[in-house]
C-alpha positions in Angstrom: -22.1 9.3 5.6 -18.1 7.9 5.7 -17.9 4.2 4.5 -14.9 3.2 6.8 -13.6 4.8 10.9 -10.7 5.3 12.7 -10.2 2.9 15.4 -7.3 3.5 18.2 -5.8 0.2 19.7 -8.2 0.2 22.7 -11.2 0.5 20.4 -9.8 -3.0 18.8 -9.4 -4.8 21.5 -12.9 -3.1 22.8 -14.7 -4.6 20.3 -12.4 -8.1 20.0 -13.2 -8.5 23.9 -17.2 -7.4 23.6 -16.9 -10.2 20.7 -15.6 -13.1 23.1 -17.5 -12.1 26.4 -20.5 -12.2 23.6 -19.5 -16.3 22.4 -18.5 -17.2 26.1 -22.1 -16.4 27.1 -22.9 -18.2 24.6 -20.8 -21.2 24.8 -20.8 -20.9 28.5 -17.0 -21.0 28.8 -14.5 -19.3 30.2 -13.2 -15.9 27.5 -9.2 -17.1 27.1 -11.2 -20.2 25.1 -14.2 -18.3 23.2 -10.8 -16.6 22.0 -9.5 -20.0 20.9 -12.8 -21.4 19.1 -13.2 -17.1 17.8 -9.9 -17.2 16.2 -10.3 -20.9 15.1 -13.4 -19.8 12.8 -11.7 -16.4 11.9 -13.1 -14.1 14.5 -16.6 -14.6 12.7 -19.3 -14.9 15.9 -21.5 -15.9 13.7 -19.8 -19.1 12.5 -19.1 -20.2 15.7 -23.2 -20.2 16.5 -23.9 -21.9 13.4 -21.2 -24.9 13.4 -20.7 -24.9 17.5 -24.4 -26.9 17.9 -24.1 -28.6 15.0 -20.8 -30.4 15.3 -18.7 -29.1 19.0 -17.1 -32.8 19.3 -15.1 -32.0 15.8 -14.7 -28.5 17.0 -13.1 -28.7 20.4 -10.8 -31.9 19.1 -9.1 -28.8 16.7 -9.0 -26.7 19.2 -7.5 -28.2 21.9 -10.7 -28.5 24.7 -12.1 -31.9 26.1 -14.3 -33.7 24.4 -17.2 -32.8 27.0 -18.3 -30.5 29.4 -16.9 -26.8 30.9 -13.1 -26.3 30.0 -10.9 -25.5 33.3 -8.1 -22.8 31.2 -5.7 -23.4 34.4 -5.2 -25.9 37.6 -3.2 -26.1 40.4 -1.4 -29.3 41.9 -3.5 -30.8 44.2 -0.4 -32.6 45.8 2.9 -32.5 46.5 4.4 -33.5 42.9 7.7 -33.3 40.9 7.9 -30.9 37.5 7.7 -32.6 34.7 10.8 -30.7 32.7 12.8 -29.7 35.9 12.2 -32.7 37.7 12.3 -30.8 40.9 10.1 -31.1 43.5 7.1 -29.0 44.5 4.0 -28.4 46.9 0.7 -28.5 46.6 -0.7 -25.4 44.4 2.8 -24.2 43.9 2.9 -25.7 40.3 0.1 -24.9 37.1 -1.7 -27.3 34.8 -3.3 -26.7 31.2 -6.8 -28.0 32.8 -4.8 -31.3 32.1 -2.7 -33.8 34.4 0.4 -32.3 33.4 1.4 -29.6 36.3 5.3 -27.9 35.6 6.7 -25.7 37.5 6.2 -21.3 36.8 9.8 -21.2 36.1 9.6 -24.3 33.1 6.0 -22.4 31.9 8.2 -19.1 31.6 10.3 -20.6 29.4 7.7 -22.7 27.6 5.7 -19.6 27.0 8.7 -17.2 26.2 10.0 -20.0 23.6 7.1 -19.6 22.3 6.5 -16.0 21.8 9.1 -15.9 20.0 8.0 -17.9 17.3 5.5 -15.3 16.9 1.8 -15.4 16.3 2.0 -19.8 16.6 1.9 -18.8 20.6 -1.9 -18.3 20.3 -2.0 -21.8 19.0 0.1 -23.2 22.1 -0.9 -26.7 23.3 0.4 -28.8 26.6 4.5 -29.2 27.0 3.4 -32.8 27.1 4.1 -33.9 23.7 1.3 -36.6 24.0 -1.7 -33.8 25.5 -3.1 -31.5 22.8 -4.7 -29.6 25.7 -4.8 -25.4 24.5 -2.2 -23.2 26.8 -4.8 -20.3 26.9 -4.9 -16.3 28.0 -5.5 -16.8 31.8 -2.8 -19.7 31.9 -0.4 -17.1 30.5 -1.8 -14.6 32.3 -0.8 -16.5 35.9 2.3 -18.0 34.5 4.4 -15.7 32.3 6.2 -12.2 33.0 4.3 -8.9 32.3 6.7 -8.0 29.2 5.4 -11.4 27.8 2.0 -11.6 28.8 2.2 -7.5 26.7 3.4 -9.4 23.8 0.9 -11.8 23.8 -1.8 -9.8 23.9 -0.4 -8.0 21.1 -0.3 -11.6 18.9 -4.3 -11.8 20.4 -5.3 -8.6 19.0 -3.6 -8.8 15.4 -4.7 -12.1 14.8 -7.9 -10.3 15.8 -7.2 -7.7 13.0 -5.0 -9.6 10.6 -7.0 -13.0 10.7 -10.6 -11.4 10.9 -13.8 -11.3 8.8 -11.6 -8.2 6.8 -13.3 -5.2 8.2 -10.2 -4.2 10.3 -6.8 -3.8 8.5 -4.5 -1.7 9.8 -3.1 1.5 8.7 -0.2 1.0 6.5 1.8 4.2 7.2 4.9 3.9 8.7 4.7 4.3 12.6 1.1 4.4 12.5 -0.6 2.3 15.1 -4.2 2.7 14.3 -6.6 1.1 12.7 -9.5 1.4 9.6 -12.8 -0.5 10.1 -14.9 -0.5 7.2 -18.7 -0.3 7.6 -19.7 0.2 4.0 -21.2 -2.3 2.0 -19.6 -5.7 0.8 -16.6 -4.8 2.9 -15.4 -2.9 0.1 -15.6 -5.9 -2.8 -19.2 -4.5 -4.7 -17.0 -3.7 -7.9 -13.3 -6.0 -8.0 -12.3 -3.6 -11.0 -12.6 0.0 -9.1 -10.9 1.3 -6.2 -12.3 1.4 -2.3 -10.3 4.6 -0.7 -10.0 5.0 2.8 -7.8 7.4 4.7 -6.8 7.1 8.3 -6.2 9.6 10.7 -2.1 10.0 10.4 -3.7 11.1 6.8 -2.2 8.4 5.1 -4.6 6.8 2.4 -5.1 3.3 0.9 -6.8 1.3 -1.7 -9.0 -1.4 0.9 -8.7 -3.8 -1.7 -5.5 -4.4 -2.7 -3.1 -2.2 0.0 -1.6 0.2 -2.2 -2.3 3.3 -1.4 -5.4 4.9 -2.2 -6.0 5.2 -5.8 -9.4 6.2 -6.6 -9.5 6.5 -10.4 -7.4 4.2 -11.3 -8.4 0.2 -10.7 -6.0 -1.9 -8.4 -5.1 -3.8 -11.7 -3.3 -0.7 -13.1 -1.7 0.6 -10.3 0.1 -3.0 -9.9 0.9 -3.5 -13.2 2.6 0.4 -13.1 3.9 -0.1 -10.2 5.8 -3.8 -11.5 7.0 -1.6 -13.9 8.3 1.2 -12.2 10.5 -1.4 -9.9 11.7 -3.9 -12.7 13.8 -3.8 -14.7 11.4 -3.9 -17.6 12.9 -0.8 -19.3 16.7 -2.5 -20.1 15.2 -3.3 -22.7 14.5 -0.6 -24.4 17.8 1.0 -23.3 19.6 -1.2 -25.1 18.1 -1.2 -28.2 18.1 2.5 -28.0 22.2 2.7 -27.2 23.7 -0.7 -28.7 23.5 -2.4 -31.9 24.2 -5.3 -33.8 27.9 -6.4 -34.9 27.0 -6.9 -38.5 28.9 -9.7 -38.8 28.7 -11.8 -35.5 25.2 -10.1 -34.6 26.4 -9.8 -30.5 25.3 -6.5 -29.2 27.5 -3.3 -29.0 27.3 -0.5 -27.3 29.0 2.5 -28.3 30.7 4.3 -25.0 33.7 7.0 -26.8 32.7 9.6 -29.9 34.4 7.8 -32.8 32.3 6.7 -35.0 35.1 3.5 -35.9 33.0 0.4 -33.6 35.9 -2.8 -33.3 33.8 -5.9 -31.8 35.0 -7.5 -28.7 37.4 -10.8 -30.2 37.1 -13.6 -31.8 35.2 -11.0 -34.2 37.1 -8.0 -34.0 35.4 -6.9 -36.9 35.5 -3.2 -37.6 32.4 -0.7 -38.9 30.7 2.0 -39.4 28.2 2.9 -36.5 26.1 4.9 -38.4 25.9 2.8 -41.4 26.9 -0.3 -40.4 29.8 -0.6 -42.8 32.5 -2.1 -43.0 35.1 0.4 -42.3 38.2 -0.6 -44.3 38.1 2.2 -47.2 35.1 4.0 -45.1 35.1 7.8 -46.8 31.4 8.7 -45.5 28.3 6.6 -45.3 25.7 6.2 -47.6 22.0 7.3 -47.4 19.2 6.5 -48.6 19.7 9.5 -51.3 22.4 7.3 -52.9 21.0 4.8 -54.5 17.7 3.7 -52.6 18.9 1.8 -49.5 22.3 2.2 -47.7 24.4 -1.1 -49.2 25.1 -4.8 -47.9 26.7 -7.5 -48.3 24.4 -9.3 -50.9 23.3 -11.6 -48.4 19.7 -9.7 -47.4 21.8 -7.6 -45.0 20.1 -4.0 -45.6 16.4 -5.9 -44.7 18.0 -6.8 -41.9 19.6 -3.3 -41.1 16.3 -1.5 -41.9 14.4 -4.2 -39.7 17.0 -3.4 -37.0 16.3 0.4 -37.2 12.7 0.3 -36.9 13.0 -2.1 -33.6 15.0 0.5 -32.2 11.8 3.4 -33.6 9.7 1.4 -31.8 12.1 0.9 -28.6 12.6 4.5 -28.8 8.2 5.4 -29.0 8.4 3.1 -26.2 10.5 4.5 -23.6 9.4 8.3 -24.8 6.0 7.6 -23.9 6.6 5.7 -20.4 9.0 8.5 -19.4 6.2 11.1 -20.3 3.9 9.5 -18.3 6.5 8.5 -15.4 7.4 12.4 -14.7 4.5 14.0 -14.3 3.3 10.9 -12.0 6.4 11.4 -10.1 5.9 15.1 -10.1 2.3 15.1 -8.6 3.9 12.1 -6.0 6.1 15.2 -5.5 4.0 18.1 -5.2 1.6 15.2 -3.4 4.6 14.5 -0.5 4.9 18.7 -0.3 0.9 19.9 0.3 1.1 17.0 3.3 4.2 18.8 5.2 2.3 21.8 4.1 -1.0 20.5 5.9 1.0 19.1 8.9 2.8 22.7 9.4 -0.9 24.4 9.1 -2.6 21.9 11.9 0.5 22.6 13.9 1.8 26.1 13.6 0.6 27.7 10.7 -3.1 28.7 12.0 -2.4 29.7 15.0 0.1 32.2 13.7 -2.5 34.0 11.8 -5.1 34.3 13.6 -2.8 35.4 16.6 -2.3 38.5 13.7 -5.6 39.3 13.3 -7.1 38.0 16.8 -9.6 35.3 15.7 -9.8 32.1 16.8 -8.8 29.4 15.0 -12.1 27.8 14.0 -12.3 31.0 11.3 -9.2 29.3 8.9 -10.9 25.7 8.6 -11.3 27.0 5.1 -7.7 26.8 4.7 -7.1 23.3 5.6 -10.1 22.3 3.6 -8.4 23.9 0.7 -5.6 22.4 1.3 -7.3 18.6 1.2 -8.9 19.3 -1.9 -4.9 19.7 -3.2 -4.2 16.1 -1.8 -7.0 14.6 -3.2 -6.7 16.3 -6.8 -2.8 15.3 -6.7 -3.2 12.3 -6.0 -6.1 11.6 -8.7 -3.8 13.1 -11.2 -0.8 11.0 -9.8 -2.7 8.3 -11.0 -4.8 9.8 -14.2 -1.4 9.4 -15.7 -0.2 5.9 -14.6 -3.6 5.4 -16.7 -2.7 7.2 -19.6 0.5 4.9 -19.9 -1.9 2.0 -20.9 -4.1 4.2 -23.3 -3.2 2.9 -27.0 -1.5 5.7 -29.6 -3.8 4.5 -32.3 -6.5 2.7 -31.2 -7.3 5.0 -27.9 -6.3 7.9 -30.3 -9.8 10.0 -29.0 -10.2 9.1 -25.9 -6.4 10.5 -25.6 -6.8 13.6 -26.8 -10.0 14.4 -24.4 -7.6 12.4 -21.6 -5.3 14.9 -21.7 -7.6 18.3 -22.1 -8.9 17.2 -18.5 -5.7 17.0 -17.3 -4.6 20.2 -18.4 -7.9 21.6 -17.1 -7.7 20.0 -13.8 -3.6 20.9 -13.5 -4.9 24.8 -14.2 -7.5 24.3 -11.6 -5.0 22.7 -8.8 -2.9 25.4 -9.6 -5.2 28.2 -9.2 -6.0 26.7 -5.8 -2.5 26.2 -4.6 -1.4 29.6 -5.8 -4.5 30.8 -3.4 -4.4 28.7 -0.3 -0.1 28.8 -0.1 1.5 32.4 -2.2 -1.2 34.3 -1.7 -1.5 33.3 1.7 2.0 33.8 2.8 1.6 36.9 1.3 -1.3 38.6 3.4 -0.1 37.0 6.4 3.8 38.0 6.2 5.5 38.9 9.4 4.8 42.4 9.4 1.4 42.1 8.3 -1.0 45.0 10.1 -3.9 43.6 11.6 -6.1 46.3 10.1 -4.7 45.7 6.8 -5.2 42.2 6.9 -8.3 42.4 8.2 -9.5 44.4 5.4 -8.4 41.8 2.7 -9.3 38.7 4.3 -12.9 38.6 3.5 -11.8 38.5 0.0 -9.4 36.3 0.4 -11.4 33.6 2.2 -14.3 33.8 -0.2 -11.5 33.4 -3.4 -10.4 30.5 -1.7 -13.8 29.0 -1.3 -15.0 29.4 -4.2 -11.4 27.8 -5.8 -12.0 24.9 -3.8 -15.3 24.1 -4.7 -14.9 24.6 -8.0 -12.0 22.3 -8.6 -13.7 19.8 -5.5 -16.6 20.0 -8.3 -14.3 19.3 -11.2 -12.1 16.9 -9.5 -15.8 14.6 -8.5 -16.8 14.7 -12.5 -13.4 13.5 -13.6 -13.0 10.7 -11.2 -16.9 10.0 -11.6 -16.1 9.9 -15.6 -13.2 8.0 -15.3 -14.9 5.2 -12.9 -17.9 5.8 -15.6 -16.7 4.8 -18.8 -15.1 1.7 -20.0 -11.6 2.3 -18.8 -9.5 0.6 -22.0 -5.9 0.0 -19.7 -7.2 -3.7 -19.4 -7.0 -3.8 -23.3 -3.3 -2.5 -23.4 -2.4 -5.0 -20.2 -3.5 -8.3 -21.5 
């Protein structure tokens, strides 16, 4: 059973209206005030029931309800009066109040509500325009006084509040342009293990972690993903680049970049020291670089310079190793990311036109080719797992985790091999068998064999990737030791 379900905006809205109706019945309040109270308690109806009947006076004061009795969301002026904002005279019934004694004309209400909407979600906490009055401006008054566009804006802010300020069991899909939401129906809102990922998938195919909101990243923990993304987006590797591409002037110790081919280096003014880029010896009377084979360590200047150069070279070697290790994992992370994006595009093409095309070739129902969708789903899952597995691999210590590193590389090589076999069958062989010039009788003869092959590869890959994920999640992950 899936631990999450995908909801449309209308389904989210119906859930919100159902909750409002239950609380309105419980408190004997109009819907607008029920929404105001629910929002005060982060849309938790259980807390409303628990807290309201123990201290309703304090809650009334906090949300702008009268001290007792059933609140009125809107009242019409009973006699001729002047608007308290524009001071124009209006006959009875032509002005409205938020259930209080302060009446305003329709135009002033529209301007007041529109200005509040321009400030964003704060419009849901709107109060009477009179600064001395705390009466809440609720949904019923907005619907009666505002224009159609502003009514829609208010409803959208209310819906966003239900999702974004609620209990956390519903979240919007973060994919660009997607308007769907995901409701988590598993235990403990996905918080059973604070380190493990809790991946959910929207109908738009975008997967994200319920806990951290990043792209789906099982089997890697949220902390590792956060550290990896920060490393990729920051300038943390700039320091390594400086170490690899610069040397310190032997005289003034300022870093110098070698940007030309000649080994004759001249430090910038006011230093002006001239030296050899390779051995760091003075350029004056320099003939060739002296190495370790010529009497041990390179010549120094008698003040410990040789030791300093050794330390500098050691730092450069360490920087090179660190950078190489980062690039090794980053390149593979990017390769799987690129492959995953291409798989998603192929899946869209498959559903929009490709299955229809190949079904027409053999004159079969499109449902006969559901095995291709399953294969591509497994390929996408595998690429996603491998993508984040390489991020995990970066934090394996080369020395301390050497044995685990060997197993890690072996498992990933096997996973890549299985994915490549499945991908070749699902894509390359499919294009060969179902080419535009294919004859129906020949394709029908090959179809059973091809279908069985793809299904076998899909099942084998699914089993292997499932075991791989389980191994990551049930083994003592060492990455946090490297992060500290």
